[in-house]
Each structure stands twice: as C-alpha cells, then as structure tokens.
C-alpha positions in Angstrom: -22.7 -13.8 0.5 -22.1 -9.8 2.6 -19.1 -11.2 3.8 -17.5 -12.0 1.3 -18.4 -9.1 -0.7 -17.3 -7.2 2.3 -14.1 -8.8 2.9 -13.0 -8.2 -0.9 -13.5 -4.6 -0.4 -11.6 -3.8 3.2 -8.7 -6.0 1.6 -9.4 -3.5 -1.8 -8.4 -1.0 0.4 -6.2 -1.6 2.3 -3.9 -2.6 -0.6 -4.8 0.6 -1.6 -3.7 2.6 1.0 -0.6 0.3 1.6 0.2 1.4 -1.7 -0.3 4.4 -2.0 1.5 5.4 1.8 4.0 2.9 0.5 4.4 3.0 -3.0 4.2 6.1 -4.4 7.0 7.7 -2.0 9.7 4.6 -3.1 8.4 5.1 -6.5 10.5 8.8 -6.0 13.2 7.9 -4.5 13.9 5.3 -7.2 13.0 8.2 -10.1 15.2 10.8 -8.3 17.8 8.7 -6.5 22.4 8.7 -7.6 23.0 6.5 -4.5 25.0 3.5 -4.8 22.3 0.5 -3.6 20.1 2.5 -6.0 20.2 -0.4 -8.5 20.0 -3.0 -5.5 16.3 -1.4 -4.3 15.3 -1.3 -7.7 16.4 -4.9 -8.2 14.4 -5.9 -4.8 11.7 -4.4 -5.5 11.1 -5.5 -9.9 11.8 -10.0 -8.0 8.7 -10.4 -7.5 7.5 -9.0 -10.6 9.6 -10.9 -12.7 9.9 -14.3 -11.4 8.0 -17.0 -13.4 4.2 -17.8 -11.6 5.6 -21.6 -11.5 8.3 -20.5 -9.1 6.0 -19.5 -6.5 4.2 -22.4 -6.7 6.3 -24.5 -6.1 7.5 -22.2 -2.8 4.1 -22.1 -1.4 4.1 -26.6 -2.0 7.0 -26.6 0.0 6.1 -24.3 1.9 1.8 -25.0 3.0 2.1 -28.9 0.6 1.7 -31.8 2.8 4.5 -32.8 5.4 5.4 -28.6 3.7 8.1 -26.3 6.6 4.2 -24.9 7.3 2.9 -27.8 8.4 5.3 -30.1 10.0 5.9 -27.6 12.2 2.0 -27.1 13.7 2.6 -30.6 14.0 4.5 -30.8 15.8 2.6 -27.2 18.0 -0.1 -29.6 18.5 1.3 -32.8 18.6 
C-alpha cells in the first residue's frame, strides 16, 4: 500500500509542477496575444478537452491492443 501511495503522490506532484510551469505562461499568452497564430494554438490546446473519450479509447486500443502498432513492434524487436 505504501508504494502505491508514494507513486500517487509523486505523480500528482510532478503533474502539478508541469502544469504550473507550462500552463500558467501558456494561459497568459493565449489571453494577451493578438498574433495570428494564437487561434491555432488555442485550438491545439483545447482539442484534448473536447475530444470524445470514445475516440481516445479506440486510439489506445489500436495502438496497444492485440495486433496493435506497439504490440507488432515489440514482437518484431523481441522476435
């Protein structure tokens, strides 16, 4: 139980630091910038928020499932 708790705390702390260091400047940039690339950057940032979870599941299944791209690559490397 202790290793699982430690893993959760380390993962959460790492995610918090990454989001604070990258997310805050990015939010400020998106809020203040009037550059013509800003709408594209905003769209790129919001895509993961609006993408249906089903699409993500299918993509993960295609990549990591049986006969997925990762499975085939690992079989070739280990084979």
